[in-house]
C-alpha positions as CSV (number, residue, x, y, z in Angstrom):
1,M,11.6,-6.9,6.8
2,I,11.3,-7.5,3.3
3,R,14.2,-8.5,1.0
4,V,13.6,-8.9,-2.7
5,E,16.7,-10.4,-4.5
6,N,17.3,-10.8,-8.2
7,L,13.5,-11.0,-8.7
8,V,12.7,-12.0,-12.6
9,A,9.0,-11.7,-13.4
10,A,7.4,-12.2,-17.0
11,Y,3.8,-12.7,-18.1
12,D,3.9,-15.1,-21.2
13,D,7.0,-14.2,-23.0
14,T,6.9,-10.5,-22.0
15,L,9.8,-9.7,-19.3
16,V,8.3,-7.1,-16.4
17,L,10.9,-7.2,-14.1
18,D,14.7,-8.1,-14.7
19,G,16.9,-8.9,-11.8
20,V,15.3,-6.6,-9.4
21,S,16.7,-6.2,-5.9
22,L,15.0,-4.1,-3.1
23,H,15.2,-4.1,0.6
24,V,12.4,-2.7,2.9
25,R,13.5,-1.8,6.5
26,K,11.2,-2.7,9.4
27,R,8.7,0.4,10.3
28,E,9.6,2.1,7.4
29,I,7.6,3.6,4.6
30,M,8.9,2.7,1.2
31,V,7.3,4.3,-1.9
32,I,7.4,2.6,-5.1
33,M,7.1,4.9,-8.1
34,G,7.5,4.9,-12.0
35,Q,5.4,5.3,-15.3
36,S,2.6,3.0,-15.8
37,G,3.6,-0.6,-17.1
38,C,7.0,-0.6,-15.5
39,G,6.1,-3.3,-13.2
40,K,5.2,-1.7,-9.9
41,S,1.8,-3.7,-9.6
42,T,3.8,-6.9,-10.6
43,L,6.3,-6.2,-7.7
44,L,3.6,-5.8,-5.2
45,R,1.7,-8.8,-6.3
46,H,5.1,-10.8,-5.7
47,M,5.7,-9.4,-2.4
48,I,2.2,-10.4,-1.3
49,G,2.5,-13.9,-2.6
50,L,0.1,-13.8,-5.5
51,A,2.6,-14.4,-8.2
52,T,5.7,-16.9,-8.3
53,P,8.9,-15.2,-9.5
54,Q,10.6,-17.2,-12.5
55,S,13.9,-16.9,-10.7
56,G,15.0,-14.7,-7.6
57,S,13.1,-14.6,-4.3
58,V,10.9,-12.5,-1.9
59,R,11.6,-12.9,1.7
60,I,9.5,-11.6,4.6
61,D,11.2,-11.7,7.9
62,G,13.7,-14.1,6.3
63,V,10.9,-16.6,5.0
64,D,10.8,-17.2,1.1
65,I,7.2,-16.8,0.6
66,S,7.2,-18.5,-2.8
67,N,8.1,-21.9,-1.1
68,M,5.2,-21.8,1.4
69,N,2.7,-24.4,1.6
70,W,-1.0,-23.5,1.7
71,R,-1.2,-23.7,5.5
72,T,2.0,-21.6,6.0
73,Y,0.7,-19.2,3.4
74,R,-2.6,-18.8,5.1
75,E,-0.7,-17.9,8.5
76,F,1.2,-15.6,6.3
77,C,-1.8,-13.8,5.2
78,R,-2.8,-12.8,8.9
79,S,0.5,-10.9,9.0
80,V,0.0,-8.5,6.1
81,G,-2.8,-6.0,5.1
82,V,-3.8,-4.9,1.7
83,L,-5.3,-1.6,0.3
84,F,-6.4,-2.3,-3.3
85,Q,-6.6,0.6,-5.7
86,S,-10.2,0.7,-5.8
87,G,-10.6,0.0,-2.3
88,G,-11.6,-3.8,-3.2
89,L,-14.8,-3.8,-0.9
90,F,-17.4,-6.5,-1.4
91,K,-20.3,-4.4,-3.0
92,S,-22.9,-6.9,-1.3
93,M,-21.5,-6.3,2.2
94,T,-22.0,-3.4,4.5
95,V,-18.9,-1.5,5.5
96,G,-19.0,-3.1,8.8
97,D,-19.1,-6.7,7.5
98,N,-16.1,-5.8,5.0
99,V,-14.0,-4.7,7.7
100,A,-15.1,-7.6,9.8
101,F,-14.5,-10.1,7.0
102,P,-10.8,-11.0,7.6
103,L,-11.8,-11.4,11.5
104,R,-14.4,-13.9,10.7
105,E,-11.9,-15.4,8.1
106,H,-8.8,-15.7,10.4
107,T,-10.0,-15.9,14.0
108,R,-12.5,-17.4,16.5
109,L,-13.4,-14.0,18.0
110,D,-17.0,-13.9,19.2
111,E,-19.5,-11.4,17.3
112,P,-19.5,-8.8,20.1
113,V,-15.7,-8.5,20.3
114,I,-15.6,-8.4,16.3
115,R,-18.1,-5.5,16.5
116,I,-16.0,-3.6,19.0
117,V,-13.0,-4.3,16.7
118,V,-14.9,-2.9,13.6
119,K,-16.0,0.3,15.5
120,L,-12.4,0.7,16.4
121,K,-10.9,0.3,13.1
122,L,-13.5,2.7,11.5
123,D,-12.8,5.3,14.3
124,H,-9.1,5.1,13.3
125,V,-9.7,6.0,9.7
126,G,-12.3,8.5,10.3
127,L,-15.6,6.6,9.5
128,R,-17.1,6.5,12.9
129,G,-20.6,5.1,12.5
130,A,-20.2,3.8,8.8
131,E,-20.8,0.4,9.7
132,N,-24.3,-0.2,8.2
133,L,-23.5,1.9,4.8
134,M,-23.2,0.1,1.5
135,P,-19.9,0.5,-0.7
136,A,-22.0,2.5,-3.2
137,E,-23.0,5.0,-0.7
138,L,-19.3,6.1,-0.3
139,S,-17.5,8.8,-1.7
140,G,-13.9,7.9,-3.6
141,G,-12.1,9.0,-0.4
142,M,-14.5,6.9,1.9
143,K,-14.0,3.9,0.2
144,K,-10.3,4.1,0.6
145,R,-10.7,4.8,4.2
146,A,-12.8,1.9,4.5
147,G,-10.4,-0.4,2.7
148,L,-7.6,0.7,5.1
149,A,-9.8,-0.2,8.0
150,R,-10.3,-3.6,6.5
151,A,-6.4,-3.9,5.9
152,L,-5.9,-3.0,9.6
153,A,-8.4,-5.4,10.9
154,L,-5.8,-8.0,12.1
155,D,-3.4,-5.5,13.2
156,P,-0.7,-6.8,10.6
157,P,2.7,-5.5,11.0
158,I,3.1,-5.0,7.2
159,L,0.6,-3.0,5.1
160,F,0.8,-2.8,1.2
161,L,-1.1,0.2,-0.4
162,D,-1.7,0.1,-4.0
163,E,-2.2,3.5,-5.5
164,P,-3.9,5.0,-2.5
165,T,-4.5,8.3,-3.7
166,T,-5.5,7.5,-7.4
167,G,-8.8,8.9,-8.6
168,L,-8.9,11.5,-5.5
169,D,-8.8,15.2,-5.9
170,P,-5.8,16.9,-4.2
171,I,-7.4,17.7,-1.1
172,I,-8.8,14.4,-0.5
173,G,-5.6,12.9,-1.6
174,A,-3.7,14.9,1.2
175,G,-6.1,13.8,3.7
176,I,-5.5,10.2,2.9
177,D,-1.7,10.8,3.1
178,E,-2.1,12.3,6.4
179,L,-4.1,9.3,7.4
180,I,-1.5,7.2,6.3
181,L,1.3,9.0,8.5
182,R,-1.1,9.1,11.3
183,L,-1.6,5.1,11.1
184,H,2.0,4.3,10.5
185,K,2.8,6.2,13.9
186,L,-0.1,4.5,15.6
187,Y,0.3,1.1,14.3
188,E,4.3,1.2,14.1
189,S,3.8,-0.9,10.8
190,T,6.2,-1.4,7.8
191,M,4.2,0.1,4.8
192,V,4.8,-0.3,1.0
193,V,3.1,2.0,-1.3
194,V,2.8,1.9,-4.8
195,S,1.8,5.3,-6.5
196,H,2.5,7.5,-9.5
197,D,1.5,10.5,-7.5
198,V,4.9,12.5,-7.0
199,A,3.4,14.9,-4.3
200,S,2.1,11.8,-2.2
201,G,5.0,9.9,-2.3
202,L,7.3,12.9,-1.2
203,R,4.8,13.7,1.4
204,I,4.6,10.3,3.1
205,A,7.9,8.2,2.0
206,D,11.0,7.4,4.3
207,R,12.5,6.2,0.9
208,I,11.3,6.4,-2.3
209,A,12.3,3.4,-5.2
210,I,12.0,4.6,-8.7
211,F,11.4,2.2,-11.6
212,G,12.2,2.2,-15.2
213,E,11.5,-0.3,-17.7
214,K,11.8,-3.7,-15.8
215,D,14.3,-2.6,-13.3
216,L,15.0,-0.2,-10.2
217,L,16.7,3.0,-11.2
218,E,17.0,5.0,-8.1
219,L,16.5,4.4,-4.5
220,G,16.7,6.9,-1.8
221,T,15.1,9.7,0.6
222,P,12.8,12.0,-0.7
223,Q,15.6,14.5,-0.7
224,Q,18.0,12.5,-2.4
225,I,15.5,11.4,-5.0
226,R,14.7,15.2,-5.9
227,S,18.2,15.8,-6.4
228,S,19.1,12.9,-8.6
229,A,21.2,13.3,-11.7
230,N,19.3,10.5,-13.3
231,P,17.6,12.0,-16.5
232,Y,14.6,9.5,-16.2
233,V,14.1,10.3,-12.7
234,Q,14.5,14.2,-13.4
235,Q,11.8,13.7,-16.4
236,F,9.7,11.8,-14.1
237,F,9.2,14.6,-11.8
238,K,9.2,17.2,-14.4
239,R,5.7,15.6,-15.7
240,Q,4.2,16.7,-12.6
241,P,3.0,20.2,-11.8
242,P,6.1,22.5,-10.9
243,E,4.7,23.4,-7.4
244,E,2.6,21.4,-5.4
245,E,0.7,22.7,-2.0
246,S,2.7,21.5,1.1
247,A,0.7,19.1,3.5
248,D,0.8,21.9,6.0
249,D,-1.0,24.3,3.2
250,L,-3.5,21.4,2.9
251,A,-4.1,20.2,6.4
252,R,-6.0,23.5,7.0
253,Y,-8.9,22.2,4.8
254,L,-9.0,18.4,6.3
255,I,-11.6,17.4,8.5
């Protein structure tokens, strides 16, 4: 579904990614992990088409997104949904209008139909009846859920999630993880998740990509990553609490 080939990315004279290659399979959850500054968010920006590589390519369904014209790129935007790290909600709009924004921007649906779709998406993320709330009235977890509802508005086959559990306590974060798994099953979407939360990554990933400085160090299933002999990978995991509550343990707290 997504093929990153020999990607080189830099800001001014600072090299951020040096020849990265990464393939994301259709309908899998790929979690990208690594310490701050290793290039995770830069890779995500290139996958979305918000940045142009110095060299190499990013192909979505075989199409090089860096060579798209504006019209083609606009069509491409309908095929992806993005959850931004902070939720990325428009503060001056209600939750309902935030979720409706992609529908009004990219479709010609009548307003009654848009309202039905908004209710459905909010229901899917556990925010039934929240249409008239303002973002300032939402908790951190609710903002993430509202952002997910907006990302799902156009039923995109690909979802990009940037730090979906950042800033949330472990119980709320586990609830977001469970929501991601539920939505993945419901929509059968391909998901790319950027995270530094090891417990979350192990909980939701089909495969995990561990990045070091400028490059991909390790790629495999959660079980393969946990048993990696790479010293950096082992050190990355050791920085986390030694024992995390399992998803089953946390699920009993979830609403």
